[in-house]
N, C-alpha and C positions, 0 to 999 in steps of 0.2 A: 474388908474390901475384897470382892471376888478377884480372881486372877485374870490378868490380861495376857492372852496367848496368841501367838501367830497361828493362823489357820493351818491345819494339817489335814491330810486325807482322812485320818481316823476321826476327825470332827464331823464328817459328812452327815451322819444320822442326827446328831445334835443340832447342827445348823438347819437342816431341813425341818426338824420338829419346831425349832424356834420361829422360822419363817412362816410355817403353816399356822401355828398357834397365834401369831400376831398379825397375820395378813390383813384382816379387817381394820385393826387398830392402826397399823402403819398407813393403810390406804386413806385414812381420814386426813393425813397431813402430807403425804408424799405419793407420787403416782404408784399405782399397784404394779408389782413385778410381772403380772400376767400369768396365765396358765402355763405358758411355755417354760417359764423359769422353773416350775415344779416338775413338769414333764421331762425336761432335759437337764435336771439338776446335776447329775453326775458329770455330764459334758461341760457344763458351766463351771463347776468346781475345779475340774481338771484345767480349764483355761485360766482360772484365777491363780491356781497354784503355779502354773507356768509363768505367768506375769510376775508373781511374787519371787520365784526363783531367779528371774531375770533382773529383779530390782526395780521394776517399773511401777510396782504397786505393793503395798503391805496391808494385809487383811488380818484384823485382830478380832478375837472373841473375848467377851467378858464371861468367864466361867465360874459358877458357884461351886461350893464344896461337894455337891452331888454330881458334878459334871454337866449340869444343865447350862445352856447358853442363856445369859441374861441380856446380852447386848452385842453389838458389832461396832467396831471403830476402824475405819479404813483410811489409808493414805493412798490416794490414787494419782495417776498421771505424774509420777515422779520424774522430774527433769530439771536440770540446771539448779539444783539445790532447793527446789520448791515442790510442793504437792498439794492436792486438794484433800481436805479432811471431810469425812462424812461419818455419821453415827446414827444408831437406832438402839433404843432400849426397850425391852419387853414391857408390855402393859402392866404386868403384875409387879414389875420392879421400878416403874416410873415414880417420880416424886421422892425418891430416897437419896438423892445426891449421887447416884451411880454414874449418870452421864457426865457430870462435872468431874468426878474422880477419874473416870475412864479416859476422858479427853485430856485431862492433866497428864496421865500416865503415857498416853499416845504422843502427846506433845513432847514429853521428856525423851521418849524413844526416838522421835523424829530428829531431835537435835543431837542426842548422844550416840545412838546406834546407827541411824541412817544418814547422819551428817547433813540434815536439811537446815536451811537458813530462813525459810519462809513457808508458812502454811496459809492456804486460802480456804474459805468456807462460804457457803451461801445458804440462806434460810429465808423462808417466806415470812412475811410480816404477821401472818395469822398463827405463827408458831412461837409465841413469846418464851416458852420454856427453853427451846433450843437457842434462841438469841441470848438468853440469860446464861446458859452453859458456856457459850463462846465468850461472852463478856467477862465472866468469872475466871476464865482461863487466859485473859490478856489479849483476846482478839479485839481488833478495832474496826468499827464500821467504816467502810471507805466509799460506799456508793450504793445507789438503788439500781435495781434491775427487775426484770420479769423472769420468774422461774416457774415452769410448768403452768404458764398462763396466770400466775398470781404475782402481786407486788412482793418484792423480796429485797433483801439487803446482802451485800457482799462484804465479807470480813477478811482481815489479814492478821497474821501473827508473825512477828519477827523477833526472835529472842535477842536479848541484849547481850 
C-alpha cells in the first residue's frame, strides 16, 4: 500500500504532475478543474495549506515508493465534528483497490487524529466504482441529489 501523507509544500511538483497527467481521465467523471487551476497552482496550493494549518481541511496524497502521486484523498469543510470526503486515483492506478484502501486510511485518520464523528460524500450515479469504494468503507447512502448536473447519491459514515 502506498503511503498516505498530508500535503506539504514540497509535494507541489508531484501534485501538479499528477493533476496534469490525469486531467482528461478525471474530467470524464468530475468537472474539469479548468486552466486557471494549473496557471495559478502555486497560489491555490498556498491557500490549501493555510486551510489545512487552520484545521478546516485536510488534504492527503497517496504516494508510491518513487514519490509519485497515485491519488488524493481530502477531508474538507471540517466543522462540528464533520467533514466532506473526496478522492481521486490516477488512471494508471485505478482498479487495484487503492481507492478503497486510501479511503479506509483517511477514515481512520478522520476519527483518530482529527476527532471527526461524521463523514459525508457525494458521487454521481454514473460512477459505480466510487460508490463501491464508499460502500466498502461503511458509508451508507442517505439520499439522491443532483451533482454537477447529474443524478447522484449522498453518503454518510458515522463510526461506531
